[in-house]
Backbone as a ProteinNet text record, in pm:
[ID]
protein_1_A
[PRIMARY]
MAAGVITPEIQAAFAADGVVKVPGAVGVEWIDRILADAQRELEAPGPWVTDTNPGGSQDRLFTTRYRWQHEPVVRDFVFRSPIAAMAAALTGSSTARFYFDHLLVKEPYTSAPTPWHQDIPYWPFMGKQIVSAWVAATASAVAESSLEFVRGSHLWDAYYAPESFDGQGGWTDDFRGEPMPDIESARDRADCPYDIVGFDVEPGDAIFFSAWTIHGAPPNRGAGRRVALSTRWLGDDATWFPHPGCDPTVTSADTTAVPGEYPADDDRFPLVHTRHD
[TERTIARY]
94.1	-2.5	98.8	187.7	273.8	335.4	379	469.9	350.5	213.9	102.5	90	124.5	115.9	223.3	313.2	381.7	352.6	259.8	179.4	307.8	280.5	370.2	352.7	284	317.8	423.6	398.3	468.9	631.5	646.3	767.5	808.5	751.4	764.4	833.9	784.3	843.1	951.7	996.8	1102.1	1206.3	1190.5	1297.3	1283	1236.8	1256.2	1323.5	1291.3	1341.8	1434.3	1449.6	1560.5	1501.8	1367	1293.5	1168.4	1089	968.8	904.4	778.1	726.3	640.8	592	465.2	385	303.1	227.4	128.1	140.3	124.2	161	275.8	371.9	379.6	361.7	328.1	246.6	210.2	95.4	156.3	24.8	55	154.8	125.1	200.1	353	385	511.3	592.4	476.4	524.4	546.2	477.9	461.6	583.9	647.4	752.4	881.4	879.8	1011.1	987.3	916.9	950.6	943.2	938.1	963.4	1102.3	1153.9	1278.1	1375.3	1333	1412.8	1441.8	1327.9	1371.4	1435.9	1436.4	1539.7	1695.9	1704.7	1834.4	1875.3	1797.4	1792.9	1900.2	1836.8	1842.1	1996.1	1982	2120.6	2151.9	2261.4	2273.7	2391.7	2408.8	2428	2558.8	2656.9	2741.8	2725.1	2784.4	2813	2709.8	2678.2	2607.8	2659.4	2636.9	2674.9	2565.9	2612.6	2564.2	2630.6	2546.7	2620.7	2598.4	2474.4	2482.5	2392.4	2504.5	2430.9	2338.2	2239.2	2166.2	2064.5	2110	2044.2	1858.2	1792.2	1633.2	1615.6	1730.8	1759.9	1869.2	1859.4	1976	2069.5	2037.7	2070	2007.6	2135.7	2122	2191.1	2090.5	2170	2144.3	2207.2	2190.5	2277.6	2204.3	2292.3	2231.4	2266.8	2304.6	2327.5	2282.3	2388.1	2311.5	2183.5	2118	2019.6	2040.4	1890.5	1931.7	2083.7	2112.8	2082.1	2031.8	2050.5	1920.8	1852.1	1712.8	1587.5	1501.3	1369.4	1328.2	1293.8	1232.6	1256.3	1371	1430.2	1440.8	1487.2	1464.1	1342.8	1240.3	1060.4	1042.3	1107.7	1061	1134.4	1252.6	1325.7	1260.2	1214.1	1207.4	1020	955.4	836.8	724.1	775.3	714.7	732.4	623.9	661.8	754.7	839.6	934.3	1021.8	1095.7	1154.6	1099.5	977.8	895.1	899.6	791.2	835.2	978.9	1072.3	1225.8	1234.2	1203.8	1229.7	1135.9	1039.9	953.1	1000.2	1026.4	1089.4	1157.3	1324	1374.3	1400.7	1306.9	1267.9	1387.5	1424.1	1494	1405	1433.1	1345.6	1392.7	1503.8	1514.6	1528.4	1561	1634.1	1650.4	1812.7	1891.5	1942.6	1945.5	1932.5	2073.1	2126	2205.9	2222.5	2182.1	2184.4	2075	2034.3	1969.1	1997.3	1922.9	1966.7	1859	1877.3	1773.6	1818.9	1762.8	1761	1649.8	1717	1671.5	1709.1	1639.6	1675.6	1588.2	1651.7	1592.5	1485.6	1393.7	1338.8	1484.7	1483.2	1576.3	1729.4	1747	1872.9	1911.3	2009.7	2063.7	2160.3	2199.7	2285.7	2221.5	2239.7	2160.6	2259.9	2215.2	2213.2	2297	2397.5	2528.5	2441.8	2452.1	2394.5	2478.9	2449.2	2571.1	2494.4	2537.3	2520.8	2564.3	2457.9	2475.1	2605.2	2553.7	2703.8	2821.5	2890.3	3038.6	3103.4	2968.8	2994	3012.9	2952.1	2912.5	3016.4	3020.2	3101.4	3030.1	2929.1	2900.3	2872.3	2835.2	2816.9	2713.2	2639.8	2487.2	2384.3	2314.6	2213.6	2062	2059	1934.6	1990.9	2010.4	2025.4	1962.2	1904.7	1784.8	1748.1	1747.5	1718.4	1569.6	1504.6	1363.1	1358.3	1335.5	1337.8	1202.8	1155	1023.1	988.8	895.2	909.4	796.4	862.4	777.4	699.4	777.3	698.8	695.6	592.5	535.1	660.7	637	788	760.9	763.2	738.3	935.1	908.6	1078.9	1106	981.9	1057.5	1108.3	1080.1	1125	1204.4	1235	1372.1	1360.3	1242.2	1192	1347.7	1321.1	1440.5	1431.2	1531.3	1522	1608.2	1574.8	1629.4	1679.9	1785.4	1836.1	1745.2	1625.1	1534.8	1651	1624.2	1721.7	1903.3	1874.3	2107.6	2102.8	2034.9	2074.3	2094.2	2077.4	2096.6	2230.3	2253.8	2418.8	2485	2519.6	2648.6	2768.3	2726.2	2846.6	2889.5	2968.9	3029.1	3128.8	3078.6	3103.1	3160.3	3307.9	3344.5	3321	3283.7	3222.2	3289.4	3228.5	3272.2	3238.4	3295	3225.1	3176.5	3082.5	2947.3	2945.3	3072	3104	3229.9	3268.5	3372.2	3530.8	3521.7	3699.6	3709.7	3684.2	3746.5	3770.3	3823.3	3892.3	3854.4	3760.1	3761.1	3745	3674.1	3670.8	3781.5	3895.1	3999.1	4085.6	4084.8	4128.3	4075	3973.9	3889.6	3935.6	3970.9	3949.7	3910.6	3839.3	3777.7	3661.7	3549.3	3445.9	3423.3	3455.5	3373.3	3207.2	3119.7	2996.3	2990.2	2911.7	2850.6	2796.7	2829.4	2775.4	2649.4	2573	2371.7	2314.7	2362.4	2322.8	2274.1	2396.7	2462.9	2368	2366.8	2310.2	2131.3	2093.5	1925.8	1850.2	1916	1799.1	1837.4	1917.4	1959.8	1860.8	1853.1	1712.2	1754.7	1916.6	1949.2	1998.4	1915.3	1965.1	1961.6	2075.7	2051	2001.9	1939.4	1918.3	1758.4	1701.5	1578.4	1547.8	1548.6	1552.5	1400.4	1340.2	1191.8	1221.2	1127.6	1116.7	973.9	966.9	849.7	814.1	679.3	636.9	561	601	553.1	470.1	383.2	307.8	384.6	317.1	378.3	317.2	443.7	379	459.5	445.5	499.4	676.4	693.1	818.7	857.9	996	1062.6	1174.3	1140.2	1239.2	1355.3	1449.7	1520	1649	1732.9	1845.1	1960.4	2043.2	2212.5	2257.9	2196.6	2258.1	2191.8	2102	1985.1	2066.8	2126.8	2179.2	2069.5	2082.9	2018.4	2041.6	1958.9	1987.6	1913.8	1897	1769.5	1859.8	1721.4	1765	1784.4	1827.8	1850.4	1645.5	1674.9	1508.6	1457.9	1377	1335.1	1213.6	1164.8	1038.8	1034.4	953.9	955.3	913.6	939.3	915	1017.3	1039.2	1154.9	1097.6	1213.4	1203.2	1241.5	1158	1255	1206.5	1333.9	1276.5	1389.2	1336.6	1406.4	1436	1540.4	1605.3	1686.7	1627.4	1677.6	1748.6	1815.9	1948	1901.6	1891.7	1832.8	1940.5	1972.7	2042.6	1972.3	1963.8	1873.2	1998.8	1910.6	1998.5	2134.3	2161.7	2260.7	2359.6	2383.2	2464.2	2593.3	2690	2815.6	2895.9	2969.4	3051.1	3193.1	3210.1	3274.2	3373.3	3461.2	3526.3	3636.9	3608.4	3756.1	3734.6	3864.7	3912.9	3819.4	3825.1	3650.5	3540.5	3521.9	3367.3	3401.6	3249.4	3233.5	3259.5	3357.8	3441.5	3382.5	3219.3	3202.9	3183.4	3158.9	3171.4	3265.5	3365.2	3458.9	3489.1	3586.2	3592.9	3650.6	3678.6	3691.4	3607.7	3509.2	3330.6	3251.2	3283	3186.8	3284	3150.6	3209.9	3202.9	3190.1	3143.8	3271	3258.6	3384.5	3366.2	3472.4	3445.7	3459.5	3313	3279	3195.3	3148.7	3022.3	2914.7	2799.5	2685.8	2702.4	2632.5	2723.1	2610	2604.4	2570.5	2577.2	2575.1	2626.8	2490.8	2454.4	2316	2333.5	2441.8	2461.8	2489.1	2560.2	2548.3	2472.4	2442	2342	2234.5	2113.8	2025.7	1941.5	1903.7	1764.9	1671.8	1616.9	1462.2	1338.5	1333.3	1237.3	1293.1	1180.3	1243.4	1078.4	1092.8	981.2	958	766.1	756.1	671.3	695.3	611.1	521.8
-140.9	13.4	133.6	119.4	240.8	278.8	168.7	198.1	266.1	189.6	266.5	441.5	486.6	637.6	671.8	626.6	656.8	614.6	740.7	726.3	708.4	671.5	684.3	835.4	901.1	1082.8	1138.7	1048.8	1127.1	1096.7	916.8	873	983.1	999	1065.8	1249.3	1255.1	1453.4	1396.1	1279	1286	1237.4	1145.9	1112.7	1247.7	1338.9	1475.9	1580.3	1621.4	1716.7	1660	1550.8	1489.5	1537.8	1558.3	1610.5	1597	1527.9	1567.9	1563.9	1627.6	1636.1	1518.1	1430.1	1363.9	1399	1456.9	1528.8	1405.1	1388.2	1292.9	1160.5	1151	1034.7	976.4	1033.5	960.2	1018.7	927.5	992.3	1016.8	1098.4	1201.8	1089	970	867.7	919.6	893.4	928.3	1056.3	1152.2	1269.5	1316.5	1254.4	1263.9	1202.3	1112.5	1049.4	1138.5	1185.6	1268.2	1307.8	1418.7	1555.3	1545	1441.1	1370.7	1312.6	1269.9	1210.3	1345.1	1430.7	1588.8	1642.7	1656.7	1691.1	1664	1513.8	1419.9	1461.6	1474.7	1497.7	1637	1678.7	1832.5	1890	1812.4	1806.6	1767.7	1608.8	1542.5	1468.7	1553.6	1491.2	1379.5	1287	1199.1	1196.1	1088.6	1155	1176.6	1211.2	1259.4	1352.3	1474.1	1576.2	1698	1797.4	1938.4	2030.2	2131.2	2234.7	2324.8	2467.9	2567.9	2666	2631.5	2715.3	2631	2555.3	2464.4	2519.9	2459.4	2511.7	2603.5	2689.8	2780.5	2773.8	2862.2	2856.3	2922.4	2991.8	3029	3076.5	3078.7	3071.7	2962	2835.2	2729.4	2617.1	2573.9	2460.9	2333.2	2230.2	2129	1986.1	1889.4	1785.4	1703.7	1544.7	1435.8	1299.2	1227.9	1148.5	973.6	889	753.5	664.5	686.5	672.4	495.5	502.5	399.5	242.4	210.4	90.1	66.7	230.8	224.1	294.9	371.6	470.1	427.5	359.4	288.9	364.7	473.7	605.5	575.6	609.1	589.7	441.1	338.4	188	162.5	199.7	162.5	267.8	384.9	443.5	382.6	352.9	280	172.6	86.3	-23.4	-58.6	-8.5	31.1	161.8	242.6	349.1	381.5	378.8	327.5	427.7	462.6	533.4	478.4	318.5	280.3	210.6	181.2	167.8	212.5	400.6	497.9	518.9	478.4	546.1	459.7	303.8	201.4	263.9	285.2	301.2	443.8	510.6	654.4	621.6	551.8	513.4	409.5	344.2	201.8	90.3	115	30.7	-70.7	-208	-318.9	-363.4	-243.2	-273	-150.4	-148.1	-2	-81.3	-58.5	-51.7	84.6	54.4	178.8	215	329.4	420	463.8	584.8	600.6	727.9	767.9	853.7	1024.5	1099.5	1228.3	1333.7	1374.3	1422.2	1612.5	1671.2	1795.6	1941.3	1970.5	2106.2	2241	2312.7	2440.2	2561.9	2594.3	2668.2	2791.4	2876.1	3017.1	3104	3166.3	3274.3	3264.2	3119.5	3043.2	3134	3212.3	3277	3186.9	3104.2	3020.1	2959.2	2963	2913.9	2738.5	2655.3	2536	2564.6	2543.2	2596.9	2498.6	2516.2	2461.3	2380	2235.7	2112.6	1993.2	1935.7	1762.9	1669.6	1557.6	1435	1396.7	1327.7	1220.8	1251	1347.9	1343.5	1307	1347.3	1333.9	1212.5	1130.1	971.5	877.1	752.9	665.5	573.1	603.9	522.5	618.6	523.9	555.2	481.2	550.9	518.1	613.7	593.9	679.1	670.5	538.2	513.5	530.1	643.1	650.7	812.8	765.2	919.1	939.4	1070.6	1102.2	1133.6	1087.2	1109.7	1242.8	1337	1438.1	1450.5	1369.3	1400.6	1536	1611.8	1731.2	1680.2	1744.5	1714.7	1809.9	1928.2	2044.8	2126.4	2212.7	2322.4	2368.9	2407.5	2487.3	2585.9	2709.1	2769.2	2788.5	2760.2	2826	2953.2	3068.4	3181.8	3147.9	3059.8	3037.4	2967.4	2867.5	2755.9	2616	2598.2	2492.8	2462	2362.6	2296.2	2367.5	2441.5	2439.8	2348.8	2339.9	2259.2	2342.4	2303.6	2307.6	2218.9	2216.4	2174.6	2075.2	1929.5	1897.9	1849.4	1921	1914.6	1780.2	1662	1569.3	1490.4	1513.7	1513.2	1580.5	1695.7	1715.8	1695.8	1561.9	1453.2	1528.9	1613.4	1689.1	1617.7	1665.6	1594.4	1706.1	1758.1	1905.5	1837	1906.3	1870.3	1932.5	1866.5	1869.8	1954.9	2061.9	2155.6	2146.3	2213	2185.8	2293.1	2264.2	2328.8	2436.2	2442.6	2532.2	2596	2567.8	2686.4	2637.8	2507.1	2525.2	2439.7	2359.6	2255.4	2102.6	2022.6	1889.3	1782.6	1693.6	1544.5	1591.6	1697.2	1715	1745.4	1808.9	1876.8	1819.5	1665.1	1582.6	1529.9	1577.9	1575.2	1691	1694	1782.5	1757.2	1869.7	1890.8	2005.7	1994.8	2136.3	2201.5	2296.7	2328.1	2341.7	2379.5	2414.2	2518.6	2536.3	2696.3	2789.1	2939.7	3002.1	3033.1	2938.1	2952.1	3061.4	3100.1	3206.2	3334.7	3357.5	3491	3510.1	3411.3	3430.4	3412.3	3362.2	3341	3483.5	3578.4	3689.4	3786	3729.7	3760.5	3752.8	3833.8	3830.4	3661.8	3652.4	3556.3	3462.6	3421.5	3321.2	3211.6	3104.2	2958	2870	2914.2	2782.4	2785	2682.5	2672.9	2619.1	2733.3	2690.8	2668.1	2556.9	2546.3	2499.9	2548.7	2525.3	2438.3	2411.8	2301.7	2375	2437.5	2425	2268.9	2256.3	2154.7	2120.4	2067.6	2039.5	1878.4	1867.2	1754.8	1646.4	1546.1	1421.6	1454.6	1560.6	1533.7	1508.6	1461.7	1410.3	1464.1	1528	1548.3	1458	1361.7	1292.1	1394.2	1330.9	1411	1321.3	1297.2	1189.7	1303.8	1195.8	1244.8	1294.4	1296.7	1413.5	1527.6	1595	1689.7	1779.6	1913.4	2023.8	2094.7	2111.3	2184.8	2243	2312.4	2442.7	2436.8	2509.2	2621.4	2725.8	2814	2912.3	2942.4	3054.5	3056.8	3066.6	2987.2	2980.7	3132.9	3183.8	3332.9	3348.2	3262.4	3212.9	3213.8	3227	3224.3	3072.3	2976.6	2814.3	2744	2627.3	2559.7	2463.7	2482.3	2373.5	2206.3	2116.6	1952.4	1872.9	1804.5	1723.2	1587.6	1482.2	1333	1284.5	1304.4	1259.8	1134.5	1060.6	919	880.9	813.8	804.1	681.5	627.1	510	476.6	332	273.8	185.4	237.7	125.9	12.5	-62.1	-185.3	-130.7	-4.4	-21.2	75	86.5	127.3	88.9	109	44.6	121.1	36.6	104.3	168.5	284.4	380.1	440.8	419.5	531	613	719.2	829.6	901.9	1000.4	1138.5	1215.6	1255.4	1385.5	1307.3	1179.2	1137.4	1143.7	1106.4	1127	990.9	1076.5	951.7	841.4	870.7	830.9	623.4	604.3	488	472.5	369.1	345.8	218	179.6	33.4	-31.2	4.7	-85.6	-123.5	-43.5	-56.8	-162.2	-207	-272.8	-360	-494.8	-579	-513.6	-469.3	-378.7	-385.7	-406.4	-429.9	-342.6	-253.2	-154	-161.9	-70.2	-104.3	-223.3	-274.2	-349	-309.4	-396.5	-348.8	-383	-313.3	-305	-410.2	-508.8	-622.9	-628.1	-542.5	-520.6	-524.6	-657.6	-651.5	-589.6	-566.8	-536.9	-397.4	-300.8	-141.1	-132.2	-167.9	-89	-188.5	-211.2	-334.2	-364.9	-451.3	-424.3	-447.7	-330	-292	-273.2	-310.4	-321	-388	-518.6	-566.8	-550	-531.2	-589.2	-660.7	-713.2	-861	-824.2	-900.3	-852.2	-982.6
11.1	8.5	-11.8	54.7	107.4	-65.1	-129	-221.3	-385	-302.6	-419	-427.3	-318.4	-293.6	-388.2	-439.6	-558.9	-696	-755.9	-844.5	-1003.8	-1113.5	-1220	-1276.9	-1201.5	-1215	-1143.2	-1046.5	-931.9	-939.6	-999.6	-1024.6	-1130.1	-1245.5	-1364.5	-1305	-1239.9	-1152.5	-1083.8	-1051.8	-959.8	-1034.8	-1142.7	-1231.8	-1320.2	-1370.1	-1451.1	-1319.6	-1230.3	-1175.3	-1082.3	-998.1	-901.6	-749.7	-775.3	-638.2	-662	-550.9	-528	-393.6	-358.9	-224.5	-225.3	-151.2	-78.5	34.3	4.7	109.4	178.6	300.5	450.1	420.1	404.3	387.8	495.9	588.2	721.1	820.9	937.2	994	1153.8	1197.7	1327.6	1419.2	1401.9	1554.7	1512.7	1367.5	1390.5	1435.8	1384.8	1407	1585.7	1643.6	1790	1855.7	1809.5	1858.3	1810	1675.2	1617.3	1704.3	1731.1	1780.3	1962.5	2004.2	2164.1	2172	2018.6	2051.3	2014	1916.4	1901.9	2041.3	2150.5	2237.4	2341.6	2372.7	2449.3	2358.1	2238.6	2194.5	2220.6	2203.3	2253.4	2382.2	2445.6	2611.4	2669.5	2567.8	2616.9	2500.3	2417.4	2323.5	2319.5	2215	2167.8	2119.7	2032.9	1973.4	1793.1	1715.5	1592.5	1588.5	1717.9	1716	1660.7	1566.1	1503.2	1601.5	1679.8	1732.9	1750.6	1702.1	1693.2	1778.5	1860	2019.3	2128.1	2157.6	2239.7	2368.4	2382.7	2497.3	2448.2	2384.2	2278.3	2249.9	2293.7	2240.5	2065.2	2081.7	1948.8	1851.5	1745.9	1666.3	1677	1688.7	1702.6	1606.6	1537.1	1445.5	1515.2	1488.4	1578.3	1505.3	1502.6	1392.9	1471.7	1444.3	1494.4	1423.1	1413.6	1253.2	1369	1262.2	1303.8	1490.9	1450.4	1581.9	1608	1489.3	1401	1505.2	1554.2	1611.5	1756.8	1801.5	1931.8	2011.4	1927.2	1934.6	1895.9	1964.8	1925.8	1841.3	1858.2	1777.9	1659.8	1592.9	1492.4	1401.2	1491.4	1465.4	1388.5	1456	1457.5	1269.7	1282.6	1174.4	1099.6	1047.6	976.8	893.5	984.6	922.3	952.4	1024.9	1001.9	933.7	914.8	813.1	651.2	584.7	434.8	375.2	423	380.5	280.2	358.3	265.7	108.7	111.2	-29.4	-89.7	-38.9	-125	-220.1	-122.7	-182.9	-305.9	-280.3	-389.5	-508.9	-500.5	-597.8	-701.6	-633.8	-678.1	-750.8	-685.8	-804	-915.5	-918.4	-997.8	-936.7	-799.6	-749.9	-702.1	-697.3	-614.7	-491.3	-401	-289.8	-220.6	-114.1	-33.1	47.9	73.4	198.7	255.1	384.7	461.9	488.6	492.3	477	652.2	633.9	774.9	790.5	931.6	932.5	1014.3	990.1	1006.5	1102	1209.6	1229.3	1252	1202.2	1167.1	1258.7	1359.3	1383.6	1430.3	1344.8	1343.2	1446	1522.3	1650.5	1580.1	1638.4	1579.7	1571.2	1467.5	1459	1398.9	1350.9	1291.8	1172	1196.6	1098.9	1041.2	1034.1	958.1	845.7	713.9	601.4	595.6	528.6	517.5	362.6	329.7	218.7	97.2	-0.2	-169.5	-155.9	-183.4	-199.5	-236.5	-321	-331.3	-216.9	-224.5	-93	-118.7	-289.9	-296.8	-305.5	-305.5	-318	-170.3	-69.7	90.1	154.4	71.8	91.6	50	90.5	22.7	-50	-141.5	-198.1	-357.8	-487.7	-579.1	-654.8	-741.8	-793.9	-809.2	-870.1	-942.5	-849.4	-769.7	-711.2	-550.4	-552.9	-414.6	-337.9	-230.9	-231.2	-106.1	-56.1	74.6	121.7	206.5	264.6	336.5	340.9	422.7	506.5	628.5	678.1	778.9	757.5	831.5	969	1064.4	1203.3	1246.4	1172	1207.2	1078.7	1088.4	912.6	913.2	779.3	770.1	633.7	559.7	475.4	385.7	268.4	208	248.1	280.5	324.7	464.6	553.5	695.5	712.1	622.6	615	564.3	480	419.2	319.6	246.4	146.3	28.5	-30.6	-172	-287.8	-387.8	-482.5	-601	-653.3	-829.8	-900.3	-948.1	-1034.6	-1153.4	-1176.5	-1273.1	-1268.3	-1151.4	-1145.2	-1115	-1092.6	-1110.3	-1221.5	-1324.5	-1439.9	-1522.6	-1416.4	-1525.9	-1493.2	-1443.2	-1473.6	-1385.2	-1271.9	-1222.2	-1099.6	-1033	-884.4	-844.5	-737.5	-707.3	-569.4	-562.7	-416.2	-307.7	-187.9	-87.2	28.8	61.8	145.2	318.2	409.7	555	594.9	638.3	665.7	721.6	864.2	921.3	919.7	796.8	694.7	826.8	855.9	942.8	859.1	756.9	702.8	775.2	716.1	827.3	728.8	739.1	676.1	515.8	482.5	351.3	237.7	324.6	232.5	146.1	172.3	81.1	-33.2	-50	-177.4	-267.8	-420.3	-526.3	-647.8	-707	-764.7	-782.1	-898.2	-933.3	-832.6	-771.4	-657	-717	-573.4	-596.6	-695.9	-783.3	-816.7	-716.9	-770.2	-687.1	-654.3	-638.5	-696.2	-588.9	-487.5	-392.4	-504.5	-495.6	-565.6	-715.6	-799.8	-907.7	-887.3	-800.3	-768.6	-799.9	-804.2	-800.1	-903.9	-1036.1	-1182.5	-1227.5	-1347.8	-1433.9	-1528.7	-1558.1	-1636.8	-1530.8	-1444.3	-1352.2	-1395	-1408.2	-1535.8	-1440.1	-1295.4	-1222.7	-1203.4	-1205	-1179.2	-1024.8	-983.9	-791.9	-788.8	-695.8	-603.8	-512.3	-459.7	-244	-249.9	-133	-74.3	30.5	44.3	180.3	253.6	399.8	441.2	562.5	579.3	695	774.4	905.8	950.3	873.8	853.3	797.3	624.3	571.1	450.7	436.8	333.8	283.4	165.4	172.2	-0.8	11.6	-92.5	-195.3	-258	-249.9	-347.5	-362.1	-537.3	-526.7	-457.2	-450.8	-373	-466.3	-583.8	-697.8	-705	-663.4	-691.3	-546.6	-650	-563.2	-452.4	-338.8	-211.2	-141.5	-52.7	74.6	118.3	239.1	309.2	353.9	360.4	399.9	584.6	616.1	766.1	811.6	971.1	972.1	1018.4	973.5	989.6	1071.6	1134	1189.3	1318.1	1425.2	1512.3	1620.1	1529	1519.2	1487.2	1594.8	1572.9	1406.5	1366.1	1218.6	1287.3	1279.9	1331.7	1161.8	1123.5	1021.5	1053.8	1018.7	1044.1	850.8	856.3	706.2	717.2	664.6	604.6	441.7	459.3	331.9	288.7	180.4	114.7	11.6	7.5	-120	-223.2	-368.2	-456.5	-508.9	-597	-695.4	-727	-767.8	-839.2	-738.6	-633.1	-549	-552.4	-523.1	-446.4	-390.4	-311.1	-204.3	-256.4	-212	-283.4	-178.8	-125.8	13	-91.9	-72.3	-150.7	-66.9	-60.4	5.1	-19.4	141.1	161	179.6	180.2	219.3	358.9	419.1	527.8	624.2	756.5	817	914.4	920	996.5	938.5	863.1	817.4	754.2	741.9	649.3	635.7	532.6	517.2	605	748	858	945.9	901	953.9	922.9	814.9	706.3	628.6	594.6	481.4	351.3	313.8	186	97.7	-10.2	-97.8	-185.3	-209	-304.2	-447.2	-515.4	-633.1	-669.6	-526.9	-535.1	-443.5	-496.8	-405.1	-262.5	-176	-20	56.3	70.4	140.1	230.1	327.5	461.6	569.8	585.9	654	799.8	860.8	1026.9	968.6	883.4	875.8	757.2	670.8	574.9	534.3	658.9	630.5	512.6	449.7	380.4	456.5	429.2	490	372	244.5	173	35.6	25.8	-86.7	-182.1	-311.5	-381.9	-416.2	-406.4	-454.1	-555.9	-673.6	-799.6	-813.9
[MASK]
+++++++++++++++++++++++++++++++++++++++++++++++++++++++++++++++++++++++++++++++++++++++++++++++++++++++++++++++++++++++++++++++++++++++++++++++++++++++++++++++++++++++++++++++++++++++++++++++++++++++++++++++++++++++++++++++++++++++++++++++++++++++++++++++++++++++++++++++++++++

């Protein structure tokens, strides 16, 4: 039933644009649990946290990742929500393996935007059937902090150098490649070459986007907290591709995956969905 939500029209939009919003992808029971989990994490952060203003109720960007193995809320969402089936249906994959979870919180009046970027260069994978599902747990408008995308950029065959979001450098420094175009400075020009699209969301809406699609988010200019849970999914064509400058959270030492081959590691990248024709 979950996969049936993804109609041929939605599949076609995803294939053309590299991004699509699915309204009401998950029910309120998931939203209540995600919000409670977010509050617990803000009060007692675990590992793999980015926190620009610890303890602050404003101007704070907080993210935490890789919690599915020990956090019941996240684990239940990964294995029991309809998101895996939707991700597979959108990419035309017969399977969906789970990569990682990413809780994102922007407190009111957070001044820092999320820079324009692709996900794929940051990750130790290669493939076109790799997708994120960004599920809104709070209402958010583009004018206040929802996501924006360069429509069709997943078709550019471009692979831009990852950059550290905090400007401090570090694990991305070893990557050598073409820098991300300055999309933000071009967006208001009459001759802007980028087709920028954003999505206002309500709790339970999901934005699915290809790992190759360029995206970012403005500062949170609103008076409310923005909370989202993003999960990342690997399709049939995904291969293990560790490389300089990619996320050091999971390395070749942590997985049985073989470079250049499908990452059939059920402990690190569990198989969550298989299509039964």
